[in-house]
C-alpha positions as CSV (number, residue, x, y, z in Angstrom):
1,X,60.7,-3.1,13.5
2,X,62.4,-0.9,16.3
3,X,65.2,-2.5,18.2
4,X,63.3,-3.4,21.2
5,X,61.1,-5.8,19.1
6,X,57.9,-4.1,19.8
7,X,55.4,-3.0,17.1
8,X,55.2,0.7,16.8
9,X,51.7,2.5,17.5
10,X,51.4,3.8,13.9
11,X,51.9,0.3,12.5
12,X,49.5,-1.7,15.2
13,X,46.4,-3.4,13.6
14,X,43.2,-4.4,16.0
15,X,43.2,-8.0,16.3
16,X,39.6,-8.1,15.5
17,X,40.0,-6.1,12.3
18,X,42.8,-8.6,11.3
19,X,40.6,-11.3,11.9
20,X,38.2,-9.9,9.7
21,X,40.7,-9.0,7.0
22,X,42.0,-12.5,6.9
23,X,38.6,-14.0,6.9
24,X,37.6,-12.1,3.7
25,X,40.8,-12.9,2.0
26,X,40.0,-16.5,2.0
27,X,36.3,-16.1,1.3
28,X,34.8,-17.2,4.6
29,X,32.6,-14.3,5.1
30,X,30.3,-12.5,2.7
31,X,30.5,-8.9,3.0
32,X,27.4,-7.7,4.8
33,X,24.9,-5.5,2.6
34,X,23.6,-2.5,4.6
35,X,19.6,-2.6,4.0
36,X,18.0,-0.2,2.1
37,X,15.0,1.8,3.0
38,X,12.2,-0.5,3.5
39,X,8.9,-1.6,1.9
40,X,6.0,-3.3,3.5
41,X,3.9,-5.4,1.5
42,X,0.3,-6.7,2.2
43,X,-3.1,-7.5,0.9
44,X,-6.4,-6.2,0.9
45,X,-9.3,-8.6,0.6
46,X,-12.5,-8.2,2.2
47,X,-13.9,-11.4,0.7
48,X,-11.5,-13.5,2.5
49,X,-10.4,-11.8,5.5
50,X,-13.8,-10.3,6.2
51,X,-15.3,-13.7,5.6
52,X,-18.3,-14.8,8.5
53,X,-17.0,-18.1,7.9
54,X,-14.1,-18.7,10.7
55,X,-12.3,-21.2,8.3
56,X,-11.9,-19.2,5.7
57,X,-10.1,-16.3,7.6
58,X,-8.0,-18.7,9.0
59,X,-7.2,-20.1,5.7
60,X,-6.4,-16.9,4.0
61,X,-4.9,-14.9,6.9
62,X,-2.5,-18.0,7.1
63,X,-1.8,-18.0,3.3
64,X,-1.1,-14.1,3.6
65,X,1.3,-14.7,6.1
66,X,3.0,-17.5,4.5
67,X,3.4,-14.9,1.4
68,X,5.2,-12.6,3.5
69,X,2.6,-10.3,4.0
70,X,3.1,-7.7,6.9
71,X,0.0,-5.6,6.8
72,X,-3.4,-6.3,5.8
73,X,-6.5,-4.0,4.9
74,X,-9.7,-4.3,6.6
75,X,-12.7,-2.4,5.9
76,X,-14.9,-0.8,8.5
77,X,-17.9,-0.1,7.1
78,X,-19.6,2.5,9.1
79,X,-23.2,1.8,8.3
80,X,-23.0,-1.9,9.0
81,X,-21.6,-1.0,12.7
82,X,-23.9,1.5,13.0
83,X,-27.5,0.8,11.6
84,X,-29.1,2.8,14.0
85,X,-28.0,6.0,15.8
86,X,-26.1,5.5,19.1
87,X,-27.2,7.4,21.8
88,X,-23.4,7.4,23.0
89,X,-21.4,7.8,19.6
90,X,-18.0,8.3,21.2
91,X,-18.6,5.1,23.3
92,X,-17.9,1.5,21.5
93,X,-20.0,0.0,24.0
94,X,-22.9,1.6,22.9
95,X,-25.7,-1.0,22.2
96,X,-26.3,0.4,18.7
97,X,-22.8,-0.4,17.9
98,X,-22.1,-3.9,16.5
99,X,-18.3,-4.5,16.0
100,X,-18.4,-8.6,16.3
101,X,-17.6,-8.9,12.6
102,X,-14.6,-6.3,12.6
103,X,-13.4,-7.7,16.0
104,X,-13.1,-11.2,14.3
105,X,-11.0,-10.4,11.4
106,X,-8.6,-8.1,13.9
107,X,-8.1,-11.0,16.2
108,X,-7.5,-13.3,13.3
109,X,-5.0,-10.9,11.8
110,X,-3.3,-10.4,15.3
111,X,-2.8,-14.1,16.1
112,X,-0.7,-14.2,12.6
113,X,1.5,-11.3,13.6
114,X,0.0,-8.8,10.7
115,X,-0.6,-5.1,11.0
116,X,-4.0,-4.1,10.2
117,X,-4.9,-0.9,8.4
118,X,-8.3,0.2,8.8
119,X,-10.2,1.9,5.9
120,X,-13.2,3.4,7.3
121,X,-16.0,4.4,5.3
122,X,-19.9,4.2,4.2
123,X,-22.0,6.3,6.3
124,X,-25.2,5.3,7.8
125,X,-28.6,6.7,6.5
126,X,-28.8,8.7,9.8
127,X,-25.6,10.2,8.8
128,X,-26.1,11.5,5.4
129,X,-27.2,14.8,4.2
130,X,-30.3,15.9,3.1
131,X,-31.8,16.0,-0.4
132,X,-30.2,12.6,-2.1
133,X,-30.9,12.8,-5.7
134,X,-33.3,10.2,-7.0
135,X,-32.5,7.0,-8.5
136,X,-29.3,4.9,-7.9
137,X,-26.4,7.6,-9.3
138,X,-25.4,7.7,-5.5
139,X,-25.1,4.5,-3.7
140,X,-25.8,4.2,-0.1
141,X,-23.2,5.9,2.4
142,X,-21.7,8.2,-0.3
143,X,-24.1,11.5,0.3
144,X,-22.6,14.5,2.2
145,X,-21.7,12.2,5.2
146,X,-21.8,14.0,8.5
147,X,-18.3,15.0,9.8
148,X,-19.8,15.4,13.3
149,X,-20.7,12.1,13.7
150,X,-18.0,10.6,11.8
151,X,-15.4,12.1,14.2
152,X,-17.4,10.6,17.0
153,X,-17.5,7.2,15.3
154,X,-13.6,7.6,14.9
155,X,-13.1,8.2,18.8
156,X,-14.9,5.2,19.5
157,X,-13.2,3.2,17.2
158,X,-9.8,4.7,18.8
159,X,-11.0,3.3,22.2
160,X,-12.3,0.0,21.1
161,X,-8.7,-0.9,19.1
162,X,-6.4,1.1,21.6
163,X,-5.0,-2.2,22.8
164,X,-6.6,-1.7,26.1
165,X,-10.4,-2.4,25.6
166,X,-12.1,-5.8,26.3
167,X,-9.1,-7.7,25.5
168,X,-8.5,-6.6,21.8
169,X,-5.4,-5.9,19.8
170,X,-4.4,-2.7,19.1
171,X,-4.9,-1.2,15.3
172,X,-3.2,1.9,14.9
173,X,-3.6,2.7,11.1
174,X,-7.0,4.5,10.0
175,X,-7.2,5.1,6.3
176,X,-10.1,7.6,6.1
177,X,-12.5,6.5,3.3
178,X,-12.4,5.0,0.3
179,X,-11.8,6.8,-3.0
180,X,-13.3,10.0,-2.4
181,X,-12.8,11.5,-5.9
182,X,-15.3,9.2,-7.4
183,X,-19.3,9.5,-7.1
184,X,-19.3,6.0,-6.1
185,X,-17.7,6.7,-2.6
186,X,-18.6,10.3,-2.1
187,X,-20.8,12.8,-3.4
188,X,-21.4,15.1,-4.5
189,X,-18.5,15.5,-6.6
190,X,-19.2,19.2,-8.0
191,X,-22.0,21.5,-7.6
192,X,-22.2,23.7,-10.8
193,X,-18.5,24.6,-11.5
194,X,-17.4,23.9,-8.0
195,X,-15.5,20.8,-7.0
196,X,-17.1,19.9,-3.6
197,X,-15.8,16.8,-2.8
198,X,-12.1,17.8,-1.9
199,X,-14.0,20.2,0.8
200,X,-16.4,17.5,1.7
201,X,-13.6,15.2,2.5
202,X,-11.3,17.7,4.2
203,X,-14.1,18.1,6.3
204,X,-14.5,14.0,7.2
205,X,-10.7,13.7,7.4
206,X,-10.0,16.5,10.2
207,X,-13.3,15.2,12.2
208,X,-11.7,11.6,12.3
209,X,-8.4,12.9,13.1
210,X,-9.7,14.9,16.0
211,X,-11.8,12.1,17.1
212,X,-9.4,9.1,16.7
213,X,-6.5,11.2,18.4
214,X,-8.6,12.0,21.4
215,X,-8.9,8.1,22.5
216,X,-5.8,7.0,21.0
217,X,-3.4,9.7,20.6
218,X,-0.6,7.3,18.7
219,X,-3.1,6.4,16.1
220,X,-1.7,7.0,12.4
221,X,-4.4,8.9,10.2
222,X,-4.2,8.1,6.4
223,X,-5.7,10.3,3.9
224,X,-6.1,10.1,0.0
225,X,-6.8,6.4,-1.1
226,X,-7.7,8.1,-4.5
227,X,-9.3,6.0,-7.5
228,X,-6.7,6.5,-10.4
229,X,-8.7,8.0,-12.8
230,X,-11.2,11.0,-13.2
231,X,-12.8,12.9,-15.8
232,X,-13.1,16.5,-17.0
233,X,-15.9,18.4,-15.5
234,X,-17.6,18.9,-18.7
235,X,-17.4,15.7,-20.1
236,X,-17.6,12.8,-17.6
237,X,-17.5,9.0,-18.7
238,X,-20.6,8.2,-16.8
239,X,-22.6,12.0,-16.4
240,X,-24.7,10.4,-13.4
241,X,-21.3,9.5,-11.5
242,X,-18.8,12.3,-12.1
243,X,-15.5,11.7,-10.8
244,X,-12.5,14.3,-10.4
245,X,-9.0,13.3,-11.5
246,X,-6.8,12.2,-8.2
247,X,-4.2,15.1,-9.0
248,X,-6.7,17.4,-9.1
249,X,-8.4,16.0,-6.3
250,X,-5.4,16.4,-4.1
251,X,-4.3,19.5,-5.0
252,X,-7.6,21.1,-4.0
253,X,-7.8,19.1,-0.8
254,X,-4.0,20.5,0.2
255,X,-4.7,23.9,-1.3
256,X,-2.5,24.1,-4.2
257,X,-2.9,25.7,-7.6
258,X,-2.2,23.7,-10.6
259,X,1.3,25.0,-10.6
260,X,1.8,23.4,-6.9
261,X,2.2,27.1,-5.5
262,X,0.1,27.7,-2.5
263,X,-3.5,29.5,-2.3
264,X,-5.6,30.2,0.5
265,X,-6.1,27.6,2.5
266,X,-8.5,28.4,5.6
267,X,-9.1,24.9,6.6
268,X,-5.9,22.8,6.5
269,X,-5.9,19.1,6.1
270,X,-4.8,16.8,9.4
271,X,-3.2,13.3,8.6
272,X,-0.1,11.4,9.4
273,X,0.4,9.4,5.9
274,X,-0.7,9.7,2.6
275,X,-2.2,7.2,0.1
276,X,-3.1,6.4,-3.2
277,X,-4.3,3.8,-5.4
278,X,-1.9,3.2,-8.5
279,X,-3.8,0.6,-10.3
280,X,-2.4,-0.4,-14.0
281,X,-5.0,-3.3,-14.6
282,X,-3.4,-4.4,-18.0
283,X,-0.7,-2.0,-18.8
284,X,2.8,-2.5,-17.9
285,X,4.4,-0.7,-15.1
286,X,6.4,1.7,-17.0
287,X,2.9,2.9,-18.8
288,X,2.1,6.5,-18.4
289,X,-1.7,7.5,-18.3
290,X,-3.0,9.8,-21.3
291,X,-4.0,12.3,-18.7
292,X,-1.5,14.2,-16.5
293,X,-3.7,14.4,-13.6
294,X,-4.4,10.7,-13.5
295,X,-2.1,8.3,-11.3
296,X,-0.9,4.9,-12.1
297,X,2.7,3.2,-11.0
298,X,4.9,4.8,-13.5
299,X,3.2,8.5,-12.2
300,X,3.3,8.1,-8.4
301,X,5.9,10.4,-8.0
302,X,3.4,13.3,-8.9
303,X,1.6,12.5,-5.9
304,X,5.2,12.8,-3.6
305,X,5.8,16.3,-5.5
306,X,2.1,17.0,-4.9
307,X,2.7,16.4,-1.1
308,X,6.2,18.0,-0.5
309,X,4.8,21.2,-2.3
310,X,1.8,21.5,0.4
311,X,4.1,20.5,3.3
312,X,6.8,23.4,2.1
313,X,3.8,25.6,2.2
314,X,2.6,24.7,5.4
315,X,-0.7,23.6,4.2
316,X,-0.5,20.1,6.2
317,X,-0.9,19.7,10.0
318,X,1.1,18.2,12.0
319,X,4.2,19.6,10.3
320,X,7.1,17.3,8.7
321,X,7.0,14.8,6.0
322,X,4.4,12.3,5.7
323,X,5.0,8.6,4.3
324,X,3.5,7.7,0.8
325,X,1.2,4.2,0.8
326,X,0.1,2.4,-2.1
327,X,-3.0,0.9,-0.6
328,X,-4.6,-0.7,-3.8
329,X,-2.4,-2.6,-6.2
330,X,-3.7,-4.2,-9.3
331,X,-3.0,-6.2,-12.4
332,X,-5.8,-8.8,-13.9
333,X,-4.7,-11.9,-15.1
334,X,-6.5,-13.8,-18.2
335,X,-7.2,-16.7,-17.0
336,X,-9.6,-16.0,-15.9
337,X,-10.4,-12.3,-17.1
338,X,-10.3,-12.0,-20.8
339,X,-9.0,-8.3,-20.2
340,X,-6.1,-9.4,-18.2
341,X,-2.1,-10.3,-18.6
342,X,-1.0,-13.9,-18.6
343,X,-0.4,-15.2,-15.0
344,X,3.5,-15.0,-15.4
345,X,3.4,-11.4,-17.0
346,X,1.3,-10.2,-13.8
347,X,4.1,-12.0,-11.6
348,X,7.0,-10.1,-13.3
349,X,5.2,-7.0,-13.4
350,X,3.8,-7.1,-9.5
351,X,7.8,-7.0,-8.8
352,X,9.0,-4.5,-10.8
353,X,6.1,-2.3,-9.8
354,X,7.3,-2.7,-6.1
355,X,10.6,-1.4,-7.5
356,X,9.3,1.7,-9.3
357,X,7.2,2.4,-6.4
358,X,9.6,2.1,-3.5
359,X,11.8,4.1,-5.9
360,X,8.9,6.8,-5.9
361,X,8.8,6.9,-2.0
362,X,6.3,4.5,-1.3
363,X,6.9,2.6,2.0
364,X,3.6,0.3,1.9
365,X,2.1,-1.5,-1.0
366,X,-1.1,-3.6,-0.6
367,X,-2.2,-5.9,-3.5
368,X,-6.1,-6.3,-3.9
369,X,-6.8,-8.8,-3.5
370,X,-5.2,-12.0,-1.9
371,X,-7.3,-14.7,-3.8
372,X,-9.5,-13.8,-7.1
373,X,-12.9,-12.7,-6.5
374,X,-15.4,-15.3,-8.4
375,X,-16.7,-14.1,-11.6
376,X,-19.9,-12.0,-11.6
377,X,-21.8,-12.4,-14.9
378,X,-23.9,-9.3,-14.2
379,X,-20.9,-7.4,-14.4
380,X,-18.3,-6.3,-17.3
381,X,-14.5,-8.1,-17.1
382,X,-12.9,-5.0,-16.2
383,X,-14.8,-5.3,-12.9
384,X,-14.2,-8.5,-12.1
385,X,-11.7,-8.5,-9.3
386,X,-9.1,-11.2,-10.7
387,X,-5.6,-9.3,-9.6
388,X,-5.0,-11.7,-6.7
389,X,-2.0,-14.3,-6.4
390,X,-4.4,-16.8,-5.7
391,X,-6.9,-18.0,-8.0
392,X,-10.6,-18.4,-6.8
393,X,-10.2,-22.2,-6.3
394,X,-7.1,-21.6,-4.0
395,X,-4.4,-22.5,-6.7
396,X,-1.2,-20.5,-6.6
397,X,-0.5,-18.2,-9.4
398,X,3.2,-17.4,-10.6
399,X,3.0,-13.9,-8.4
400,X,2.9,-15.8,-5.1
401,X,6.8,-16.3,-5.8
402,X,7.2,-12.7,-7.1
403,X,5.3,-11.4,-4.1
404,X,7.1,-13.4,-1.7
405,X,10.8,-12.8,-3.2
406,X,10.5,-9.8,-5.6
407,X,13.9,-9.8,-7.3
408,X,14.5,-7.0,-10.0
409,X,17.4,-5.5,-12.1
410,X,17.8,-2.0,-13.0
411,X,21.1,-1.1,-15.7
412,X,22.6,1.9,-14.5
413,X,25.6,2.1,-16.8
414,X,27.2,-0.1,-19.4
415,X,29.0,-2.0,-17.2
416,X,26.6,-2.4,-13.9
417,X,23.4,-3.2,-12.7
418,X,21.9,-2.8,-9.7
419,X,19.6,-5.5,-8.0
420,X,16.7,-4.6,-5.9
421,X,15.1,-7.6,-3.9
422,X,13.2,-7.8,-0.7
423,X,14.9,-11.3,1.1
424,X,12.1,-13.9,2.0
425,X,13.9,-15.1,4.9
426,X,17.6,-14.5,6.5
427,X,20.6,-16.2,5.0
428,X,23.1,-15.4,2.5
429,X,21.4,-13.9,-0.7
430,X,23.1,-15.4,-3.8
431,X,22.5,-13.4,-6.8
432,X,23.1,-16.1,-9.8
433,X,23.7,-15.7,-13.3
434,X,22.4,-18.3,-16.1
435,X,25.5,-20.0,-17.2
436,X,25.2,-23.2,-19.6
437,X,22.3,-25.5,-18.0
438,X,23.0,-24.3,-14.9
439,X,23.4,-21.1,-12.5
440,X,26.5,-19.3,-11.5
441,X,26.8,-17.1,-8.3
442,X,27.9,-13.7,-9.2
443,X,27.5,-11.9,-5.7
444,X,26.7,-13.2,-2.0
445,X,25.2,-11.0,0.3
446,X,23.8,-11.5,3.8
447,X,20.4,-10.4,4.2
448,X,17.8,-10.4,7.2
449,X,13.8,-11.7,6.3
450,X,12.1,-8.9,4.8
451,X,14.6,-6.2,4.3
452,X,15.2,-4.6,0.9
453,X,18.7,-4.8,-0.4
454,X,20.3,-3.1,-3.4
455,X,23.8,-4.9,-4.2
456,X,25.5,-3.7,-7.6
457,X,27.0,-6.6,-10.0
458,X,28.8,-5.7,-13.0
459,X,27.5,-7.1,-15.8
460,X,28.2,-5.7,-19.6
461,X,25.6,-7.9,-21.9
462,X,22.2,-9.4,-21.6
463,X,21.5,-11.9,-18.9
464,X,19.2,-14.1,-16.8
465,X,19.1,-13.3,-13.3
466,X,17.8,-14.5,-10.2
467,X,18.3,-14.7,-6.3
468,X,18.5,-17.6,-4.4
469,X,18.3,-17.6,-0.3
470,X,17.6,-20.5,2.2
471,X,16.6,-22.7,-0.5
472,X,13.8,-20.2,-1.8
473,X,14.8,-18.9,-5.7
474,X,13.1,-15.9,-7.3
475,X,11.6,-15.7,-10.5
476,X,14.2,-15.5,-13.4
477,X,14.7,-11.6,-14.1
478,X,15.9,-11.0,-18.0
479,X,18.4,-8.2,-17.6
480,X,19.2,-6.1,-20.7
């Protein structure tokens, strides 16, 4: 101490810092955990979210919100909204348009504070091209949709859901088409040896982008939404319905060679977000598809690398890096689907898949559906939509819990495990280890509802781990 009894400037400690230090010393305050890059979760489920029965819509929007969903996918079927050709197609008030069903779903979602993402698809007869092949190989709405008409419809959509029209909520996220790399949704996929669907899609995408931005400048246009699987041109699974492999489709859309080097690109695609459907059905999250140009959860990073190569080549407009979304995400359960996995396996794979997609750059993941679809005896089990977090009868699967409170451990060394979790509520997250017949807390972390946290714990051996916050516990994670 100096002779005058004062504290020297070099040794002075701010009172606020001293108070925090003392509190930490006695264990009164848990160390705050800075949140990691976020991940929004949600659902697509036309059977419930777009049901003509208001009570069904209300029930399932409520359940989606209770499960922690932030985003819902609503399909806008162009041919259903515009069965006859409008005289003024850029005007949402044109009497040819019937938006009533879409309006009802948007209002119901908005009432639960759920963000809506539109998937706009399915051309009306009057907006399809000539010379449709005979038979049912090409479904209605898929044959050479007219990009100019699609752009005007986009302008009407953007205006109607701008937040300044007829009291309707704003919708700012628009996914252009669904799975355009397969004949079921866009045709023709090939003309001779030329892959035509990427060119068809690029024209639709750019027309939509221009149209929606005219009436809602801040709208976000989402490209891609590709099916996870395709075929070789010379050996399609179904010769009447050929498919492009998703990464082949994406490279051609973005004007890239197979080695991701740029090729000529006279017309550059315009979009703000890129989406993909990494569907595993009944394969584990780390499963890698047989063909390197197909995309499932473990190879989602290839989509990111392809996109970044196109951005570096300045083949995408506008400039800058784009987010990546997974707008369909599926694991079937048995029961009721004999091709599926057990409900508990589905629950564990869902949360681990979230983690893997997040690591590869996904910022939004949408499970499909929320409630299992009813079994259709006319279809093979592989087409039964039994990947919900609820059974068709409304009872919960274990995946309700893992969707609402995902909790994953990832060993980073012999001594350390990184925990990845998304908090269902704000409070103090307790990371717990099974100890005898009970649980022992090994770390506490302050969390906010919905944020992703990635704390590290010291752990040398195998252990059963779980998270607990606000009285809610995660599923048990078996750490190796």
